[in-house]
C-alpha positions in Angstrom: 5.8 25.0 -22.9 4.1 26.3 -19.8 5.6 25.5 -16.4 3.3 24.6 -13.5 3.6 27.2 -10.7 4.7 26.2 -7.3 2.5 26.4 -4.2 4.0 29.7 -3.1 3.6 31.2 -6.5 0.0 30.1 -6.8 -0.8 31.8 -3.5 0.7 35.0 -4.8 -1.3 34.7 -8.0 -4.6 34.1 -6.1 -4.0 37.0 -3.8 -3.3 39.4 -6.7 -6.3 38.3 -8.7 -8.8 38.9 -5.9 -7.5 42.3 -5.0 -5.5 41.2 -1.9 -1.9 41.8 -1.1 0.8 39.2 -1.2 0.3 36.9 1.8 2.8 37.2 4.6 4.0 33.9 5.9 5.9 33.3 9.1 9.4 31.9 8.9 8.0 28.5 9.8 4.7 27.0 10.8 4.7 24.4 13.6 2.6 21.3 13.3 1.7 20.2 16.8 -0.1 17.0 15.6 3.0 15.3 14.1 4.5 14.0 17.4 1.3 12.8 19.0 0.3 11.0 15.8 3.7 9.4 15.6 3.4 8.2 19.2 -0.1 6.8 18.6 1.1 4.9 15.5 4.1 3.4 17.3 2.0 2.3 20.3 -0.7 0.8 18.0 1.9 -1.1 16.0 3.5 -2.4 19.2 0.2 -3.7 20.4 -0.4 -5.5 17.1 3.2 -7.0 17.2 2.4 -8.4 20.7 -0.9 -9.9 19.7 0.7 -11.4 16.5 3.5 -12.9 18.6 1.1 -14.6 21.1 -1.1 -15.9 18.3 1.7 -17.2 16.1 4.5 -18.4 18.4 2.7 -19.4 21.6 -0.1 -21.8 22.7 -1.8 -19.3 24.9 -5.0 -19.2 22.8 -6.8 -22.6 22.5 -8.0 -24.0 19.2 -11.1 -25.8 18.1 -10.7 -29.6 18.0 -12.8 -30.4 15.0 -14.2 -33.9 14.8 -12.8 -35.9 11.8 -13.7 -39.0 9.9 -11.2 -41.7 10.7 -11.1 -43.1 7.2 -11.1 -39.7 5.3 -8.8 -40.3 2.3 -8.4 -36.5 1.9 -6.5 -36.5 5.3 -4.3 -39.5 4.5 -1.7 -37.7 2.3 2.0 -38.4 3.1 3.7 -36.2 5.7 6.7 -34.8 3.8 9.7 -33.4 5.5 11.4 -30.2 4.3 14.2 -32.2 2.6 11.6 -34.1 0.6 10.2 -31.0 -1.1 11.4 -29.9 -4.5 10.5 -26.3 -3.6 10.0 -25.6 0.0 9.3 -22.2 1.6 9.8 -22.3 5.3 8.2 -19.9 7.7 11.5 -18.0 8.4 12.0 -17.6 4.6 8.4 -16.4 4.3 8.9 -13.7 7.0 12.2 -12.6 5.5 10.8 -12.2 2.0 7.4 -10.8 3.1 8.7 -8.3 5.6 11.9 -7.2 3.7 11.2 -7.1 0.0 8.3 -4.6 -0.2 10.0 -2.2 2.3 13.2 -2.4 0.3 11.3 -1.5 -2.9 9.6 1.4 -1.1 12.9 2.6 0.3 14.6 2.6 -3.1 11.5 4.2 -4.7 11.5 7.0 -2.1 15.2 7.7 -2.7 14.6 7.9 -6.4 11.6 10.2 -5.8 13.7 12.5 -3.6 16.5 12.6 -6.2 14.6 13.0 -9.4 11.1 14.4 -8.7 10.4 18.1 -9.4 7.2 18.3 -7.3 7.2 20.8 -4.5 8.7 19.5 -1.2 6.9 20.8 1.8 9.0 20.8 5.0 7.1 20.8 8.3 8.3 21.6 11.9 7.3 19.6 14.9 7.0 21.2 18.3 9.8 23.8 17.5 11.6 25.5 14.7 14.6 23.3 15.0 12.6 20.0 14.6 12.5 19.9 10.9 10.9 16.9 9.2 11.5 16.6 5.5 9.1 15.1 3.0 11.3 12.0 2.4 11.0 11.0 6.1 7.3 11.6 6.2 6.6 9.6 3.0 8.9 6.7 4.1 7.2 6.5 7.5 3.8 6.6 6.0 4.3 3.8 3.5 6.2 1.5 5.8 3.8 2.0 8.8 0.8 1.2 6.6 2.5 -1.8 5.1 3.5 -3.2 8.5 0.0 -2.5 9.8 -1.5 -4.5 7.0 0.9 -7.4 7.3 0.1 -7.8 11.0 -3.6 -7.5 10.4 -3.5 -10.2 7.7 -1.6 -12.6 10.0 -3.8 -11.9 13.0 -7.0 -12.5 10.9 -5.5 -15.7 9.5 -4.5 -17.1 12.9 -7.8 -16.2 14.4 -9.7 -18.0 11.7 -7.4 -21.0 12.1 -8.1 -21.2 15.9 -11.8 -20.8 15.4 -12.3 -23.4 12.6 -9.7 -26.1 13.4 -9.6 -27.7 10.0 -7.0 -30.5 9.6 -4.1 -30.5 7.1 -4.0 -33.1 4.3 -1.5 -35.2 6.1 -3.3 -35.1 9.5 -4.3 -38.8 9.7 -0.8 -39.9 8.6 0.6 -38.0 11.6 -2.1 -38.8 14.0 -1.9 -42.6 13.4 -5.5 -42.9 14.4 -6.8 -45.9 16.5 -9.9 -47.1 14.7 -11.1 -48.7 17.9 -11.4 -45.2 19.4 -13.7 -44.1 16.6 -17.4 -44.3 17.3 -19.4 -46.7 15.2 -21.2 -46.9 12.8 -19.8 -43.7 11.0 -16.3 -44.0 12.6 -15.9 -40.4 13.7 -13.4 -39.3 16.3 -14.8 -39.1 19.8 -16.4 -35.9 21.0 -15.6 -33.5 22.6 -12.0 -34.7 22.6 -11.1 -35.9 19.0 -7.4 -35.9 19.8 -7.9 -39.0 22.0 -8.2 -41.0 18.9 -4.6 -40.2 17.9 -1.6 -42.4 19.0 0.8 -39.5 18.2 1.0 -37.4 21.3 3.2 -34.4 20.4 1.0 -31.5 21.2 2.9 -28.9 19.2 2.9 -30.9 15.9 -0.7 -31.9 16.4 -1.7 -28.3 16.9 0.1 -27.3 13.7 -1.5 -30.2 11.8 -4.9 -29.1 13.1 -4.7 -25.5 11.8 -4.7 -25.3 8.1 -7.6 -23.0 7.1 -6.7 -20.4 5.6 -3.1 -20.6 4.4 -0.8 -18.1 6.0 1.7 -18.5 3.1 -1.0 -17.6 0.6 -2.4 -14.7 2.6 0.9 -13.1 3.6 2.6 -13.6 0.2 -0.4 -12.2 -1.7 -0.6 -9.2 0.6 3.0 -8.4 0.2 3.0 -8.9 -3.6 -0.2 -6.8 -4.1 1.0 -4.0 -1.9 4.4 -3.8 -3.6 2.7 -4.1 -7.1 0.4 -1.1 -6.3 3.4 1.0 -5.1 5.4 0.1 -8.1 2.5 0.9 -10.5 1.6 4.2 -9.1 4.9 5.6 -7.8 7.5 4.3 -10.3 7.3 5.6 -13.8 10.4 5.6 -16.1 9.5 6.4 -19.6 12.9 5.2 -20.8 12.4 1.8 -19.2 8.7 0.8 -20.0 9.3 -2.9 -19.0 10.7 -2.2 -15.6 7.3 -1.8 -13.9 5.7 -5.0 -15.4 8.9 -6.9 -14.7 8.9 -6.0 -11.0 5.1 -6.5 -10.6 5.1 -9.9 -12.3 8.2 -10.9 -10.3 6.4 -10.3 -7.0 3.3 -12.1 -8.2 5.5 -15.0 -9.4 7.0 -15.3 -5.9 3.5 -15.4 -4.4 2.4 -18.2 -6.8 5.5 -20.3 -6.1 5.1 -19.9 -2.4 1.4 -20.8 -2.5 1.6 -23.8 -4.9 4.5 -25.2 -2.9 2.1 -25.8 -0.1 -0.2 -27.8 -2.4 2.6 -29.9 -3.8 3.9 -30.7 -0.3 0.4 -31.6 1.0 0.5 -28.9 3.7 -2.7 -27.1 2.6 -5.9 -27.8 0.8 -7.0 -25.8 -2.3 -9.6 -23.9 -0.3 -6.9 -22.8 2.1 -5.0 -21.2 -0.7 -8.0 -19.5 -2.4 -9.2 -18.0 0.9 -5.7 -16.9 1.8 -5.2 -15.1 -1.5 -8.6 -13.4 -1.1 -7.7 -12.1 2.4 -4.3 -10.8 1.4 -5.5 -9.3 -1.9 -8.5 -7.4 -0.4 -6.4 -6.1 2.5 -3.7 -4.7 0.2 -6.2 -3.1 -2.2 -8.1 -1.5 0.6 -4.9 0.0 2.2 -3.5 1.2 -1.1 -6.6 2.7 -2.6 -8.6 3.8 0.5 -5.9 4.6 3.1 -2.9 5.7 1.1 -4.9 6.9 -1.9 -2.2 6.6 -4.5 -4.3 8.4 -7.2 -4.0 12.2 -7.6 -7.3 13.9 -6.9 -7.9 17.6 -7.9 -10.6 18.9 -5.5 -10.4 22.7 -5.6 -10.2 25.0 -8.6 -9.3 28.7 -9.0 -8.8 30.7 -12.2 -5.6 30.8 -14.2 -3.0 33.4 -13.1 -1.9 36.2 -15.5 0.0 35.0 -18.5 3.0 37.2 -17.9 3.4 35.9 -14.3 2.9 32.3 -15.4 5.7 32.5 -17.9 8.0 33.8 -15.3 7.3 30.9 -12.9 10.4 28.8 -12.4 10.4 25.0 -12.4 11.5 23.4 -9.2 14.7 21.5 -9.9 15.2 18.1 -8.1 18.3 17.7 -5.9 19.9 15.3 -8.3 19.9 17.7 -11.2 20.8 20.7 -9.1 23.9 18.9 -7.9 25.2 17.3 -11.1 23.6 19.5 -13.8 22.9 16.7 -16.2 21.2 17.5 -19.5 17.4 17.0 -19.3 15.0 16.1 -22.1 11.3 17.0 -21.7 8.5 15.3 -23.6 5.7 17.8 -24.2 3.8 15.2 -26.2 3.2 13.0 -23.1 -0.1 13.9 -21.6 -1.2 13.2 -18.0 -4.7 12.2 -17.1 -6.3 13.1 -13.8 -9.6 12.9 -12.0 -10.8 16.4 -11.6 -13.5 17.5 -9.2 -14.4 21.2 -9.5 -16.1 21.7 -6.1 -16.6 25.0 -4.3 -15.2 27.1 -7.1 -15.7 30.7 -6.1 -18.2 32.5 -8.4 -16.7 35.2 -10.5 -17.7 38.8 -9.6 -20.0 40.8 -11.8 -18.3 42.4 -14.8 -15.4 39.8 -14.9 -17.2 37.1 -16.8 -14.9 37.6 -19.7 -12.0 36.3 -17.6 -13.9 33.2 -16.7 -14.2 31.4 -20.0 -15.5 27.9 -20.0 -12.8 25.3 -20.8 -9.8 27.5 -20.2 -6.7 26.5 -18.2 -7.2 26.4 -14.4 -4.9 26.0 -11.5 -6.0 23.1 -9.3 -4.9 22.1 -5.8 -3.7 18.5 -5.8 -4.0 16.1 -2.8 -1.7 13.1 -3.1 0.2 10.8 -0.8 3.0 13.3 -1.1 1.5 16.7 -0.1 -0.9 19.2 -1.4 0.4 21.5 -4.1 -0.9 23.5 -7.1 -0.6 22.6 -10.8 -2.0 24.2 -14.0 -3.9 21.9 -16.3 -5.3 22.7 -19.8 -8.4 20.9 -21.1 -7.5 18.2 -23.6 -9.4 19.8 -26.5 -7.6 23.1 -26.0 -4.0 22.0 -25.4 -2.7 23.5 -28.7 -4.9 26.7 -28.9 -3.1 30.0 -28.6 -3.6 31.6 -25.2 -4.6 35.0 -26.5 -8.3 34.7 -25.5 -7.8 35.9 -22.0 -8.8 39.4 -21.1 -7.0 40.6 -18.1 -8.2 43.7 -16.3 -5.7 45.8 -14.5 -5.6 45.3 -10.8 
């Protein structure tokens, strides 16, 4: 069974194939963009936190007082208290579950990746040779920062739409205790431009909450957290010995989202349209961040020819820290095949006289770009996985 070469070995192979010497690397390469990028991310997230706080927990921003029909039966539902609910998800519980469960899953997944993964681990240095930043730290910060960014964006969008539309909750008229004499005849609509004057209930905070129902924050935030966690679990957690672990975790998160959303319907806190639009906002935001920003899929974008067979057989497999510490027996499954999206772009044309070495459909070493790092891996075409590798004609260098 062939072992994929590491990044350093691939560079050696490439240099020897094209007539160059072995590349000489410095002891370490300093990445001067890590610290400024980190500062920009922290400042941006802090600004989003501040905006979210003022939108959600203060009355700084005014809301639209939508005119309502004083006899609208869709707004005369009972105003249940939390103790009257069979299943009630309060806002503190929503924030705890939404902000803690997906980061906990990501943290556990990154620990398992660091312990068991055999992929190359690239260490970078920020500003100086002593400022070493390991792969585990970079991955964890990347996933958590994107998740928190998306969670804040979803809630900011939801609160902004609430303030601009001003749709009433199903129990609005029960709380408002409307005075029919204040409603204008003959259609009995609330007075404009001050519909709140028709209400006998004068608590401004509760009326503000009852006036902002569309879309549902519970549906949007819970769907975003569930979809983001589900994408991470699907693409980053793969245990062949436990095939039901991934679907169990994914459906568990989706179940929590459904329970949270439907509890708002049963308690007459939201309309159906509020739930559907909230789901749509959270789902689209999570899918965009996972597939367009984090890019969980592995993409092979650059190809070079296969290294000499003798050197490829001598390549050593990188051992994960867990197995290097405890030396547990390992079982490899050569029958398991991986599928990748391959783009052979900018492949250098072979020089004249070496066409025999560039046979169509043979193994190639591809540079892989993932959410982890860039590294090299050798892939054989599916129709030639079991063919003997005696068809290569290597010229002496």
